[in-house]
N, C-alpha and C positions, 0 to 999 in steps of 0.2 A: 604477506610474504614470508617464507621460511628462511631460516639461516640466521647467522649471527652478524653483527654490525660492530665496528670498532671506531674509536676515537683515539688519535695520538695527541696527547696533551703536553704542552710546554708549561712547566710550573717552576716553582722554587723547591729545592730539596726539603726546606722546612715546612712547605705546604702539603707534601705528599701524604702524610699521615692523616691529616685533617680531611683531605678530599676522599681518601679510602674510607674513613669513618662515616662521612656523609653518604657516600654511595652505598655502604653496607647498611645504613639505617633504612634504606629503601629496599628491604629484603627481596632479593631476586631480580631487581631491575638492572643490575650490572655487576661486573667484576673488575676490580682494579689490579693491574700488574705493573710493577716497577720495571721500566726498561732500562733506565740509567739513572741511579739516584743522585750521582754528583752533578749531572746535567739538568735534573729535574724532569726527566721524561717519563711519562707514564702512558699506559694503554688502558682504556676503559672498554670492556667488551660487554655488549648487550644484545638484544634481539631487535629486529626491525620494529616490533610492536612498541618497544621502549626507547627507540633512538631519539624521537623528538622530546621525550621527557628528560632523558639523560643530557641532551644538549641544553635544555632549559636549566637543569640543575648546574651544569658546568658554567653557563653564562651568569647564573644567579650568584655564584660564589664571589663574584667581583664586589658585590655589596659588602662582603665581609673582609675586603682587602686580601683576598686569596688570589694568587696568580694562577690562572688556568686558561691558557690560549690553545684553542683547537688548531693544530697545524696540519692535520690530515684526518680525513674520515671516509669511511666507506665499507663495503663488504669485508667481513673478517678474513684475513689472509691465511688463517689457520696457524699462526705463529704467535707465541707470547712474547717474543723478543725480536728486535730489529737485527737483521744481519749486519755485521760490521765489516 
């Protein structure tokens, strides 16, 4: 399937940088965008080919006491930020 896929993640603001570095380590698998740093909201944008892998990475972060709860996922809406 073509196109992009996104995850909206609820985290803690202190975990955002770590999550970003983990996703960056898997070069090309996804891009992290901070939606609201104070609330700990981030977007991870990926492709349909990598969506299951990124979901696994997000869920695996719990082993390291990182808060990363998927609160929404689906086809990328074409925006890097949530409309307020």
